[in-house]
Every structure is written in C-alpha cells, then in structure tokens.
Backbone of each chain as nested JSON, in Angstrom:
{
  "chains": [
    {"id": "A", "residues": [
      {"number": 1, "name": "UNK", "atoms": {"N": [0.844, -1.196, 0.0], "CA": [0.0, 0.0, 0.0], "C": [0.881, 1.248, 0.0]}},
      {"number": 2, "name": "UNK", "atoms": {"N": [0.55, 2.202, -0.868], "CA": [1.344, 3.429, -0.979], "C": [0.442, 4.643, -0.832]}},
      {"number": 3, "name": "UNK", "atoms": {"N": [0.901, 5.614, -0.059], "CA": [0.177, 6.887, 0.046], "C": [1.036, 7.981, -0.578]}},
      {"number": 4, "name": "UNK", "atoms": {"N": [0.405, 8.829, -1.393], "CA": [1.082, 9.997, -1.951], "C": [0.527, 11.22, -1.229]}},
      {"number": 5, "name": "UNK", "atoms": {"N": [1.399, 11.877, -0.48], "CA": [0.971, 13.08, 0.245], "C": [1.533, 14.306, -0.477]}},
      {"number": 6, "name": "UNK", "atoms": {"N": [0.639, 15.127, -0.975], "CA": [1.075, 16.348, -1.66], "C": [0.897, 17.535, -0.709]}},
      {"number": 7, "name": "UNK", "atoms": {"N": [1.969, 18.282, -0.516], "CA": [1.935, 19.45, 0.364], "C": [2.216, 20.688, -0.48]}},
      {"number": 8, "name": "UNK", "atoms": {"N": [1.239, 21.581, -0.524], "CA": [1.443, 22.801, -1.319], "C": [1.189, 24.038, -0.479]}},
      {"number": 9, "name": "UNK", "atoms": {"N": [1.773, 25.144, -0.89], "CA": [1.511, 26.413, -0.234], "C": [0.055, 26.782, -0.455]}},
      {"number": 10, "name": "UNK", "atoms": {"N": [-0.58, 27.369, 0.571], "CA": [-1.934, 27.872, 0.382], "C": [-1.934, 28.883, -0.75]}},
      {"number": 11, "name": "UNK", "atoms": {"N": [-3.057, 28.947, -1.464], "CA": [-3.135, 29.816, -2.652], "C": [-2.849, 31.282, -2.303]}},
      {"number": 12, "name": "UNK", "atoms": {"N": [-3.109, 31.651, -1.063], "CA": [-2.909, 33.048, -0.642], "C": [-1.445, 33.348, -0.284]}},
      {"number": 13, "name": "UNK", "atoms": {"N": [-0.605, 32.297, -0.268], "CA": [0.799, 32.48, 0.121], "C": [1.672, 32.578, -1.127]}},
      {"number": 14, "name": "UNK", "atoms": {"N": [2.535, 33.577, -1.157], "CA": [3.442, 33.767, -2.287], "C": [4.437, 32.606, -2.377]}},
      {"number": 15, "name": "UNK", "atoms": {"N": [4.708, 32.166, -3.594], "CA": [5.627, 31.051, -3.839], "C": [6.829, 31.578, -4.623]}},
      {"number": 16, "name": "UNK", "atoms": {"N": [7.847, 32.117, -3.934], "CA": [8.97, 32.749, -4.632], "C": [9.75, 31.774, -5.521]}},
      {"number": 17, "name": "UNK", "atoms": {"N": [9.862, 30.517, -5.085], "CA": [10.587, 29.528, -5.887], "C": [9.85, 29.262, -7.204]}},
      {"number": 18, "name": "UNK", "atoms": {"N": [8.527, 29.106, -7.093], "CA": [7.72, 28.92, -8.296], "C": [7.828, 30.119, -9.224]}},
      {"number": 19, "name": "UNK", "atoms": {"N": [7.78, 31.318, -8.639], "CA": [7.879, 32.542, -9.444], "C": [9.223, 32.618, -10.169]}},
      {"number": 20, "name": "UNK", "atoms": {"N": [10.297, 32.192, -9.495], "CA": [11.628, 32.227, -10.103], "C": [11.694, 31.281, -11.304]}},
      {"number": 21, "name": "UNK", "atoms": {"N": [11.126, 30.076, -11.139], "CA": [11.124, 29.107, -12.245], "C": [10.262, 29.627, -13.385]}},
      {"number": 22, "name": "UNK", "atoms": {"N": [9.119, 30.209, -13.016], "CA": [8.219, 30.787, -14.029], "C": [8.942, 31.869, -14.84]}},
      {"number": 23, "name": "UNK", "atoms": {"N": [9.692, 32.733, -14.153], "CA": [10.433, 33.797, -14.84], "C": [11.515, 33.206, -15.738]}},
      {"number": 24, "name": "UNK", "atoms": {"N": [12.179, 32.15, -15.263], "CA": [13.217, 31.499, -16.063], "C": [12.614, 30.901, -17.33]}},
      {"number": 25, "name": "UNK", "atoms": {"N": [11.456, 30.247, -17.19], "CA": [10.8, 29.649, -18.362], "C": [10.404, 30.729, -19.361]}},
      {"number": 26, "name": "UNK", "atoms": {"N": [9.885, 31.858, -18.862], "CA": [9.49, 32.955, -19.756], "C": [10.7, 33.453, -20.533]}},
      {"number": 27, "name": "UNK", "atoms": {"N": [11.831, 33.585, -19.828], "CA": [13.057, 34.063, -20.471], "C": [13.552, 33.076, -21.529]}},
      {"number": 28, "name": "UNK", "atoms": {"N": [13.296, 31.79, -21.301], "CA": [13.727, 30.748, -22.245], "C": [12.751, 30.589, -23.411]}},
      {"number": 29, "name": "UNK", "atoms": {"N": [11.666, 31.369, -23.396], "CA": [10.749, 31.349, -24.534], "C": [9.505, 30.491, -24.378]}},
      {"number": 30, "name": "UNK", "atoms": {"N": [9.267, 29.975, -23.163], "CA": [8.047, 29.192, -22.951], "C": [6.882, 30.163, -22.721]}},
      {"number": 31, "name": "UNK", "atoms": {"N": [6.289, 30.627, -23.795], "CA": [5.25, 31.651, -23.711], "C": [3.914, 31.097, -23.236]}},
      {"number": 32, "name": "UNK", "atoms": {"N": [3.76, 29.775, -23.27], "CA": [2.473, 29.188, -22.913], "C": [2.219, 29.11, -21.414]}},
      {"number": 33, "name": "UNK", "atoms": {"N": [3.257, 29.306, -20.612], "CA": [3.113, 29.149, -19.162], "C": [2.552, 30.43, -18.539]}},
      {"number": 34, "name": "UNK", "atoms": {"N": [1.358, 30.335, -17.953], "CA": [0.736, 31.502, -17.326], "C": [1.143, 31.606, -15.861]}},
      {"number": 35, "name": "UNK", "atoms": {"N": [1.221, 30.468, -15.187], "CA": [1.651, 30.483, -13.791], "C": [2.239, 29.143, -13.413]}},
      {"number": 36, "name": "UNK", "atoms": {"N": [3.212, 29.183, -12.506], "CA": [3.82, 27.942, -12.021], "C": [3.964, 28.018, -10.511]}},
      {"number": 37, "name": "UNK", "atoms": {"N": [3.518, 26.969, -9.832], "CA": [3.711, 26.868, -8.383], "C": [4.36, 25.53, -8.069]}},
      {"number": 38, "name": "UNK", "atoms": {"N": [5.252, 25.549, -7.08], "CA": [5.947, 24.316, -6.726], "C": [5.359, 23.713, -5.462]}},
      {"number": 39, "name": "UNK", "atoms": {"N": [5.242, 22.403, -5.441], "CA": [4.731, 21.704, -4.263], "C": [5.685, 20.571, -3.899]}},
      {"number": 40, "name": "UNK", "atoms": {"N": [5.476, 20.003, -2.703], "CA": [6.256, 18.845, -2.293], "C": [5.386, 17.607, -2.375]}},
      {"number": 41, "name": "UNK", "atoms": {"N": [6.022, 16.492, -2.688], "CA": [5.283, 15.24, -2.754], "C": [6.052, 14.201, -1.942]}},
      {"number": 42, "name": "UNK", "atoms": {"N": [5.328, 13.471, -1.106], "CA": [5.952, 12.401, -0.324], "C": [5.307, 11.08, -0.724]}},
      {"number": 43, "name": "UNK", "atoms": {"N": [6.15, 10.143, -1.146], "CA": [5.664, 8.798, -1.479], "C": [5.922, 7.916, -0.268]}},
      {"number": 44, "name": "UNK", "atoms": {"N": [4.85, 7.467, 0.368], "CA": [4.997, 6.693, 1.609], "C": [4.561, 5.25, 1.393]}},
      {"number": 45, "name": "UNK", "atoms": {"N": [5.522, 4.338, 1.503], "CA": [5.203, 2.904, 1.457], "C": [4.84, 2.459, 2.863]}},
      {"number": 46, "name": "UNK", "atoms": {"N": [3.691, 1.802, 2.998], "CA": [3.293, 1.295, 4.307], "C": [3.807, -0.132, 4.495]}},
      {"number": 47, "name": "UNK", "atoms": {"N": [3.967, -0.522, 5.753], "CA": [4.396, -1.884, 6.074], "C": [3.414, -2.877, 5.463]}},
      {"number": 48, "name": "UNK", "atoms": {"N": [3.924, -3.944, 4.844], "CA": [3.015, -4.941, 4.28], "C": [2.165, -5.563, 5.388]}},
      {"number": 49, "name": "UNK", "atoms": {"N": [0.913, -5.804, 5.076], "CA": [0.019, -6.44, 6.057], "C": [-0.589, -5.464, 7.052]}},
      {"number": 50, "name": "UNK", "atoms": {"N": [-0.211, -4.197, 6.962], "CA": [-0.781, -3.213, 7.894], "C": [-2.261, -3.014, 7.598]}},
      {"number": 51, "name": "UNK", "atoms": {"N": [-3.036, -2.966, 8.651], "CA": [-4.478, -2.725, 8.556], "C": [-4.736, -1.405, 7.827]}},
      {"number": 52, "name": "UNK", "atoms": {"N": [-5.687, -1.421, 6.906], "CA": [-5.978, -0.254, 6.071], "C": [-6.365, 0.991, 6.89]}},
      {"number": 53, "name": "UNK", "atoms": {"N": [-7.238, 0.792, 7.879], "CA": [-7.7, 1.918, 8.698], "C": [-6.542, 2.501, 9.504]}},
      {"number": 54, "name": "UNK", "atoms": {"N": [-5.684, 1.618, 10.022], "CA": [-4.53, 2.066, 10.796], "C": [-3.549, 2.823, 9.886]}},
      {"number": 55, "name": "UNK", "atoms": {"N": [-3.358, 2.326, 8.668], "CA": [-2.488, 3.004, 7.704], "C": [-2.996, 4.416, 7.429]}},
      {"number": 56, "name": "UNK", "atoms": {"N": [-4.297, 4.523, 7.183], "CA": [-4.889, 5.829, 6.896], "C": [-4.735, 6.766, 8.087]}},
      {"number": 57, "name": "UNK", "atoms": {"N": [-4.91, 6.216, 9.286], "CA": [-4.793, 7.03, 10.489], "C": [-3.368, 7.578, 10.628]}},
      {"number": 58, "name": "UNK", "atoms": {"N": [-2.375, 6.697, 10.416], "CA": [-0.978, 7.13, 10.576], "C": [-0.573, 8.14, 9.506]}},
      {"number": 59, "name": "UNK", "atoms": {"N": [-0.962, 7.883, 8.258], "CA": [-0.559, 8.787, 7.174], "C": [-1.237, 10.149, 7.331]}},
      {"number": 60, "name": "UNK", "atoms": {"N": [-2.505, 10.12, 7.666], "CA": [-3.256, 11.364, 7.893], "C": [-2.597, 12.188, 8.999]}},
      {"number": 61, "name": "UNK", "atoms": {"N": [-2.216, 11.514, 10.077], "CA": [-1.615, 12.222, 11.21], "C": [-0.211, 12.723, 10.858]}},
      {"number": 62, "name": "UNK", "atoms": {"N": [0.575, 11.908, 10.153], "CA": [1.918, 12.338, 9.747], "C": [1.817, 13.549, 8.815]}},
      {"number": 63, "name": "UNK", "atoms": {"N": [0.86, 13.505, 7.879], "CA": [0.681, 14.625, 6.951], "C": [0.344, 15.893, 7.718]}},
      {"number": 64, "name": "UNK", "atoms": {"N": [-0.567, 15.769, 8.682], "CA": [-1.055, 16.937, 9.41], "C": [-0.03, 17.476, 10.383]}},
      {"number": 65, "name": "UNK", "atoms": {"N": [0.661, 16.564, 11.092], "CA": [1.496, 17.012, 12.215], "C": [2.978, 17.09, 11.906]}},
      {"number": 66, "name": "UNK", "atoms": {"N": [3.429, 16.402, 10.844], "CA": [4.875, 16.39, 10.566], "C": [5.201, 17.009, 9.204]}},
      {"number": 67, "name": "UNK", "atoms": {"N": [4.464, 16.62, 8.175], "CA": [4.86, 16.999, 6.812], "C": [4.364, 18.382, 6.397]}},
      {"number": 68, "name": "UNK", "atoms": {"N": [3.321, 18.878, 7.046], "CA": [2.711, 20.144, 6.641], "C": [2.89, 21.214, 7.715]}},
      {"number": 69, "name": "UNK", "atoms": {"N": [3.223, 22.404, 7.293], "CA": [3.184, 23.565, 8.193], "C": [1.82, 24.22, 8.0]}},
      {"number": 70, "name": "UNK", "atoms": {"N": [0.902, 24.019, 8.944], "CA": [-0.5, 24.426, 8.723], "C": [-0.687, 25.938, 8.584]}},
      {"number": 71, "name": "UNK", "atoms": {"N": [0.314, 26.708, 8.978], "CA": [0.193, 28.163, 8.852], "C": [0.195, 28.578, 7.372]}},
      {"number": 72, "name": "UNK", "atoms": {"N": [1.039, 27.924, 6.584], "CA": [1.184, 28.365, 5.188], "C": [0.908, 27.268, 4.168]}},
      {"number": 73, "name": "UNK", "atoms": {"N": [0.744, 26.024, 4.62], "CA": [0.604, 24.916, 3.672], "C": [-0.688, 24.14, 3.884]}},
      {"number": 74, "name": "UNK", "atoms": {"N": [-1.065, 23.386, 2.859], "CA": [-2.164, 22.441, 3.007], "C": [-1.785, 21.149, 2.281]}},
      {"number": 75, "name": "UNK", "atoms": {"N": [-2.428, 20.047, 2.659], "CA": [-2.032, 18.76, 2.098], "C": [-3.231, 18.017, 1.517]}},
      {"number": 76, "name": "UNK", "atoms": {"N": [-2.925, 17.086, 0.624], "CA": [-3.942, 16.155, 0.14], "C": [-3.278, 14.786, 0.017]}},
      {"number": 77, "name": "UNK", "atoms": {"N": [-4.068, 13.737, 0.187], "CA": [-3.536, 12.374, 0.196], "C": [-4.21, 11.548, -0.889]}},
      {"number": 78, "name": "UNK", "atoms": {"N": [-3.413, 10.813, -1.652], "CA": [-3.955, 9.917, -2.673], "C": [-3.417, 8.517, -2.369]}},
      {"number": 79, "name": "UNK", "atoms": {"N": [-4.288, 7.508, -2.468], "CA": [-3.884, 6.133, -2.145], "C": [-3.745, 5.292, -3.389]}},
      {"number": 80, "name": "UNK", "atoms": {"N": [-2.798, 4.369, -3.301], "CA": [-2.531, 3.447, -4.401], "C": [-2.361, 2.071, -3.778]}},
      {"number": 81, "name": "UNK", "atoms": {"N": [-3.011, 1.068, -4.34], "CA": [-2.903, -0.282, -3.74], "C": [-1.532, -0.871, -3.963]}}
    ]},
    {"id": "B", "residues": [
      {"number": 1, "name": "UNK", "atoms": {"N": [-6.299, 25.158, -18.57], "CA": [-5.599, 23.879, -18.636], "C": [-4.432, 23.893, -17.65]}},
      {"number": 2, "name": "UNK", "atoms": {"N": [-4.301, 22.817, -16.895], "CA": [-3.239, 22.723, -15.891], "C": [-2.447, 21.437, -16.096]}},
      {"number": 3, "name": "UNK", "atoms": {"N": [-1.136, 21.543, -16.017], "CA": [-0.28, 20.356, -16.065], "C": [0.388, 20.186, -14.71]}},
      {"number": 4, "name": "UNK", "atoms": {"N": [0.38, 18.958, -14.198], "CA": [1.109, 18.63, -12.97], "C": [2.333, 17.823, -13.374]}},
      {"number": 5, "name": "UNK", "atoms": {"N": [3.505, 18.396, -13.149], "CA": [4.749, 17.695, -13.489], "C": [5.391, 17.202, -12.198]}},
      {"number": 6, "name": "UNK", "atoms": {"N": [5.487, 15.902, -12.072], "CA": [6.119, 15.32, -10.886], "C": [7.537, 14.894, -11.231]}},
      {"number": 7, "name": "UNK", "atoms": {"N": [8.497, 15.381, -10.46], "CA": [9.901, 15.045, -10.682], "C": [10.41, 14.288, -9.472]}},
      {"number": 8, "name": "UNK", "atoms": {"N": [10.828, 13.053, -9.69], "CA": [11.321, 12.267, -8.555], "C": [12.698, 11.698, -8.857]}},
      {"number": 9, "name": "UNK", "atoms": {"N": [13.422, 11.41, -7.801], "CA": [14.716, 10.761, -7.97], "C": [14.499, 9.372, -8.555]}},
      {"number": 10, "name": "UNK", "atoms": {"N": [15.407, 8.948, -9.443], "CA": [15.328, 7.582, -9.941], "C": [15.413, 6.625, -8.763]}},
      {"number": 11, "name": "UNK", "atoms": {"N": [14.75, 5.486, -8.903], "CA": [14.676, 4.528, -7.793], "C": [16.072, 4.084, -7.337]}},
      {"number": 12, "name": "UNK", "atoms": {"N": [17.038, 4.125, -8.244], "CA": [18.397, 3.678, -7.915], "C": [19.203, 4.754, -7.181]}},
      {"number": 13, "name": "UNK", "atoms": {"N": [18.641, 5.973, -7.073], "CA": [19.368, 7.081, -6.447], "C": [18.918, 7.23, -4.995]}},
      {"number": 14, "name": "UNK", "atoms": {"N": [19.884, 7.344, -4.102], "CA": [19.574, 7.515, -2.682], "C": [18.887, 8.861, -2.447]}},
      {"number": 15, "name": "UNK", "atoms": {"N": [17.89, 8.869, -1.569], "CA": [17.135, 10.081, -1.257], "C": [17.368, 10.423, 0.222]}},
      {"number": 16, "name": "UNK", "atoms": {"N": [18.448, 11.156, 0.532], "CA": [18.785, 11.413, 1.94], "C": [17.715, 12.206, 2.687]}},
      {"number": 17, "name": "UNK", "atoms": {"N": [17.039, 13.123, 1.993], "CA": [15.996, 13.917, 2.638], "C": [14.816, 13.02, 3.032]}},
      {"number": 18, "name": "UNK", "atoms": {"N": [14.434, 12.148, 2.103], "CA": [13.368, 11.193, 2.406], "C": [13.748, 10.291, 3.57]}},
      {"number": 19, "name": "UNK", "atoms": {"N": [14.999, 9.83, 3.558], "CA": [15.477, 8.945, 4.642], "C": [15.431, 9.668, 5.987]}},
      {"number": 20, "name": "UNK", "atoms": {"N": [15.779, 10.957, 6.0], "CA": [15.771, 11.73, 7.245], "C": [14.351, 11.859, 7.79]}},
      {"number": 21, "name": "UNK", "atoms": {"N": [13.402, 12.13, 6.898], "CA": [12.009, 12.251, 7.327], "C": [11.495, 10.901, 7.821]}},
      {"number": 22, "name": "UNK", "atoms": {"N": [11.869, 9.845, 7.084], "CA": [11.476, 8.486, 7.478], "C": [11.993, 8.154, 8.877]}},
      {"number": 23, "name": "UNK", "atoms": {"N": [13.246, 8.514, 9.154], "CA": [13.836, 8.252, 10.474], "C": [13.118, 9.067, 11.546]}},
      {"number": 24, "name": "UNK", "atoms": {"N": [12.777, 10.316, 11.211], "CA": [12.06, 11.166, 12.175], "C": [10.695, 10.568, 12.496]}},
      {"number": 25, "name": "UNK", "atoms": {"N": [9.989, 10.089, 11.468], "CA": [8.67, 9.49, 11.69], "C": [8.785, 8.245, 12.563]}},
      {"number": 26, "name": "UNK", "atoms": {"N": [9.809, 7.423, 12.297], "CA": [10.005, 6.205, 13.101], "C": [10.216, 6.574, 14.563]}},
      {"number": 27, "name": "UNK", "atoms": {"N": [11.043, 7.611, 14.785], "CA": [11.322, 8.058, 16.152], "C": [10.053, 8.579, 16.835]}},
      {"number": 28, "name": "UNK", "atoms": {"N": [9.157, 9.16, 16.05], "CA": [7.917, 9.7, 16.608], "C": [6.845, 8.629, 16.804]}},
      {"number": 29, "name": "UNK", "atoms": {"N": [7.164, 7.387, 16.42], "CA": [6.245, 6.294, 16.689], "C": [5.366, 5.868, 15.52]}},
      {"number": 30, "name": "UNK", "atoms": {"N": [5.643, 6.395, 14.324], "CA": [4.869, 5.97, 13.143], "C": [5.443, 4.644, 12.64]}},
      {"number": 31, "name": "UNK", "atoms": {"N": [5.002, 3.558, 13.231], "CA": [5.566, 2.243, 12.922], "C": [5.084, 1.698, 11.584]}},
      {"number": 32, "name": "UNK", "atoms": {"N": [4.032, 2.291, 11.031], "CA": [3.472, 1.769, 9.786], "C": [4.251, 2.148, 8.542]}},
      {"number": 33, "name": "UNK", "atoms": {"N": [5.148, 3.12, 8.664], "CA": [5.867, 3.619, 7.484], "C": [7.07, 2.735, 7.17]}},
      {"number": 34, "name": "UNK", "atoms": {"N": [7.049, 2.09, 6.001], "CA": [8.145, 1.216, 5.609], "C": [9.211, 1.988, 4.853]}},
      {"number": 35, "name": "UNK", "atoms": {"N": [8.778, 2.928, 4.002], "CA": [9.74, 3.745, 3.254], "C": [9.095, 5.054, 2.856]}},
      {"number": 36, "name": "UNK", "atoms": {"N": [9.907, 6.097, 2.813], "CA": [9.404, 7.406, 2.378], "C": [10.404, 8.025, 1.414]}},
      {"number": 37, "name": "UNK", "atoms": {"N": [9.898, 8.494, 0.273], "CA": [10.751, 9.223, -0.674], "C": [10.08, 10.55, -0.992]}},
      {"number": 38, "name": "UNK", "atoms": {"N": [10.917, 11.574, -1.161], "CA": [10.371, 12.899, -1.444], "C": [10.529, 13.231, -2.925]}},
      {"number": 39, "name": "UNK", "atoms": {"N": [9.511, 13.863, -3.489], "CA": [9.55, 14.28, -4.892], "C": [9.139, 15.745, -4.988]}},
      {"number": 40, "name": "UNK", "atoms": {"N": [9.371, 16.318, -6.171], "CA": [8.924, 17.69, -6.416], "C": [7.716, 17.659, -7.334]}},
      {"number": 41, "name": "UNK", "atoms": {"N": [6.839, 18.627, -7.131], "CA": [5.664, 18.724, -7.989], "C": [5.548, 20.162, -8.484]}},
      {"number": 42, "name": "UNK", "atoms": {"N": [5.325, 20.3, -9.776], "CA": [5.133, 21.625, -10.347], "C": [3.732, 21.709, -10.933]}},
      {"number": 43, "name": "UNK", "atoms": {"N": [2.969, 22.701, -10.47], "CA": [1.628, 22.931, -11.009], "C": [1.748, 24.046, -12.037]}},
      {"number": 44, "name": "UNK", "atoms": {"N": [1.519, 23.715, -13.299], "CA": [1.713, 24.692, -14.372], "C": [0.38, 25.06, -15.004]}},
      {"number": 45, "name": "UNK", "atoms": {"N": [-0.007, 26.329, -14.847], "CA": [-1.213, 26.84, -15.518], "C": [-0.8, 27.326, -16.899]}},
      {"number": 46, "name": "UNK", "atoms": {"N": [-1.509, 26.859, -17.921], "CA": [-1.213, 27.306, -19.281], "C": [-2.041, 28.539, -19.622]}},
      {"number": 47, "name": "UNK", "atoms": {"N": [-1.53, 29.32, -20.567], "CA": [-2.274, 30.496, -21.029], "C": [-3.647, 30.057, -21.546]}},
      {"number": 48, "name": "UNK", "atoms": {"N": [-4.707, 30.79, -21.186], "CA": [-6.032, 30.431, -21.688], "C": [-6.07, 30.525, -23.21]}},
      {"number": 49, "name": "UNK", "atoms": {"N": [-6.755, 29.592, -23.833], "CA": [-6.871, 29.606, -25.291], "C": [-5.7, 28.983, -26.021]}},
      {"number": 50, "name": "UNK", "atoms": {"N": [-4.686, 28.547, -25.268], "CA": [-3.529, 27.927, -25.91], "C": [-3.932, 26.589, -26.524]}},
      {"number": 51, "name": "UNK", "atoms": {"N": [-3.456, 26.36, -27.711], "CA": [-3.685, 25.103, -28.415], "C": [-3.179, 23.933, -27.569]}},
      {"number": 52, "name": "UNK", "atoms": {"N": [-3.988, 22.883, -27.49], "CA": [-3.673, 21.727, -26.635], "C": [-2.338, 21.064, -27.011]}},
      {"number": 53, "name": "UNK", "atoms": {"N": [-2.119, 20.87, -28.31], "CA": [-0.896, 20.207, -28.767], "C": [0.326, 21.06, -28.434]}},
      {"number": 54, "name": "UNK", "atoms": {"N": [0.176, 22.371, -28.609], "CA": [1.282, 23.291, -28.316], "C": [1.559, 23.302, -26.807]}},
      {"number": 55, "name": "UNK", "atoms": {"N": [0.5, 23.264, -25.991], "CA": [0.663, 23.219, -24.537], "C": [1.442, 21.974, -24.137]}},
      {"number": 56, "name": "UNK", "atoms": {"N": [1.042, 20.84, -24.72], "CA": [1.721, 19.59, -24.394], "C": [3.185, 19.628, -24.801]}},
      {"number": 57, "name": "UNK", "atoms": {"N": [3.443, 20.227, -25.968], "CA": [4.816, 20.324, -26.474], "C": [5.668, 21.151, -25.503]}},
      {"number": 58, "name": "UNK", "atoms": {"N": [5.132, 22.299, -25.072], "CA": [5.902, 23.19, -24.197], "C": [6.14, 22.578, -22.816]}},
      {"number": 59, "name": "UNK", "atoms": {"N": [5.094, 21.948, -22.258], "CA": [5.237, 21.372, -20.911], "C": [6.199, 20.187, -20.939]}},
      {"number": 60, "name": "UNK", "atoms": {"N": [6.054, 19.346, -21.956], "CA": [6.939, 18.19, -22.114], "C": [8.4, 18.65, -22.2]}},
      {"number": 61, "name": "UNK", "atoms": {"N": [8.638, 19.709, -22.983], "CA": [10.006, 20.201, -23.183], "C": [10.532, 20.869, -21.905]}},
      {"number": 62, "name": "UNK", "atoms": {"N": [9.677, 21.638, -21.227], "CA": [10.091, 22.282, -19.969], "C": [10.433, 21.214, -18.93]}},
      {"number": 63, "name": "UNK", "atoms": {"N": [9.606, 20.174, -18.859], "CA": [9.852, 19.097, -17.893], "C": [11.191, 18.425, -18.177]}},
      {"number": 64, "name": "UNK", "atoms": {"N": [11.438, 18.167, -19.462], "CA": [12.644, 17.42, -19.855], "C": [13.902, 18.261, -19.734]}},
      {"number": 65, "name": "UNK", "atoms": {"N": [13.799, 19.538, -20.157], "CA": [15.018, 20.339, -20.298], "C": [15.266, 21.317, -19.154]}},
      {"number": 66, "name": "UNK", "atoms": {"N": [14.23, 21.638, -18.376], "CA": [14.42, 22.64, -17.315], "C": [14.156, 22.064, -15.921]}},
      {"number": 67, "name": "UNK", "atoms": {"N": [13.062, 21.329, -15.777], "CA": [12.634, 20.933, -14.425], "C": [13.309, 19.658, -13.916]}},
      {"number": 68, "name": "UNK", "atoms": {"N": [13.82, 18.849, -14.843], "CA": [14.386, 17.546, -14.462], "C": [15.89, 17.502, -14.725]}},
      {"number": 69, "name": "UNK", "atoms": {"N": [16.619, 16.953, -13.797], "CA": [18.028, 16.619, -14.03], "C": [18.066, 15.158, -14.47]}},
      {"number": 70, "name": "UNK", "atoms": {"N": [18.252, 14.913, -15.766], "CA": [18.085, 13.547, -16.284], "C": [19.106, 12.547, -15.751]}},
      {"number": 71, "name": "UNK", "atoms": {"N": [20.18, 13.031, -15.158], "CA": [21.185, 12.115, -14.615], "C": [20.616, 11.354, -13.41]}},
      {"number": 72, "name": "UNK", "atoms": {"N": [19.848, 12.063, -12.578], "CA": [19.38, 11.424, -11.334], "C": [17.858, 11.442, -11.167]}},
      {"number": 73, "name": "UNK", "atoms": {"N": [17.148, 12.153, -12.043], "CA": [15.706, 12.292, -11.852], "C": [14.914, 11.81, -13.068]}},
      {"number": 74, "name": "UNK", "atoms": {"N": [13.63, 11.553, -12.836], "CA": [12.721, 11.273, -13.941], "C": [11.403, 11.992, -13.664]}},
      {"number": 75, "name": "UNK", "atoms": {"N": [10.631, 12.243, -14.719], "CA": [9.422, 13.033, -14.541], "C": [8.212, 12.311, -15.115]}},
      {"number": 76, "name": "UNK", "atoms": {"N": [7.04, 12.716, -14.625], "CA": [5.793, 12.268, -15.235], "C": [4.836, 13.458, -15.246]}},
      {"number": 77, "name": "UNK", "atoms": {"N": [3.934, 13.476, -16.217], "CA": [3.037, 14.622, -16.403], "C": [1.597, 14.152, -16.336]}},
      {"number": 78, "name": "UNK", "atoms": {"N": [0.783, 14.883, -15.577], "CA": [-0.649, 14.587, -15.487], "C": [-1.395, 15.861, -15.893]}},
      {"number": 79, "name": "UNK", "atoms": {"N": [-2.432, 15.697, -16.715], "CA": [-3.181, 16.862, -17.204], "C": [-4.538, 16.979, -16.538]}},
      {"number": 80, "name": "UNK", "atoms": {"N": [-4.942, 18.226, -16.376], "CA": [-6.244, 18.515, -15.77], "C": [-6.864, 19.61, -16.621]}},
      {"number": 81, "name": "UNK", "atoms": {"N": [-8.14, 19.461, -16.966], "CA": [-8.777, 20.485, -17.823], "C": [-9.023, 21.767, -17.049]}}
    ]}
  ]
}
C-alpha cells in the first residue's frame, strides 16, 4: 500500500521559488506558461500487512502534524494499492 | 488547462531527505511507514486559449530540459482540464 501526500503552499501564500522558475521559463521562450507553483510530494510505502484503517490514520496524522506547516501549507492524500 | 509535473529521484538514487524524514517518523512512533521518498511537484497553468498540442509540447520540453536533471531524476506529467 502506498500513500502519496502532496503538500502545497496555500493559494494566498506567495511562492517565490515557483515565481523564479516561471520567470526562467518565460526568459527561455516558454510563452504558454501563465503560472507555475511548486509543491512537495511524499511517497509513503506502508508496512506490508498493515491494517488499512490504521495506515490511513498514521498517514493522515503524519501529513497533518509532521509533513505540513499548517500556517502556510495544506495537504492532500492519494492512495494506491 | 493545468499540467502537474512530478519530478522524482530515480529509484536507484539515494534520497537522503526522504530517509531523514522516514527516520524522524520512526522516532515519533509511526511504525506503519516502511519507506518514504520525497519528490517535487510543479503545477503549471497554461495560457487560456492555448492550443492543446502546443501546450503539451511546451510542458513536455520544460519538464525534460528545465525541471528535471536527467542524470538522477525522472518526470511524469498529469493533465487537468
């Protein structure tokens, strides 16, 4: 079982790294790019045989309490068997 | 139109940042986590009205030539209308 936790800056928070890449792409001639924002992704492999509900509980809690800074970031979780 | 470009280290490349987070989670009691790897995600908004084929061409090229270091990383692209 694998969980993909995506952590991104809240839409109201400025993303200077994304803006820098966006400016670089514009300078290189990529005219089609209107906006670029960078996010973090964590691929979490769970222990084999772990109970599904327990896995969800641990990943949800790790995302909320360890991987995300709730002041400026938000997270979403996607599961893969 | 939005493209999500995920850039991750090749499976054969060590991910020290992921390992550090994995060790921190283990220390905090998250026993369910078997492995954790960190990846980058770029959310790219395309100019409105841009031709679909041209958008794909630009994002594919940006992913290959700007966002990814082909020596140690690989990318995948997901599209959203």
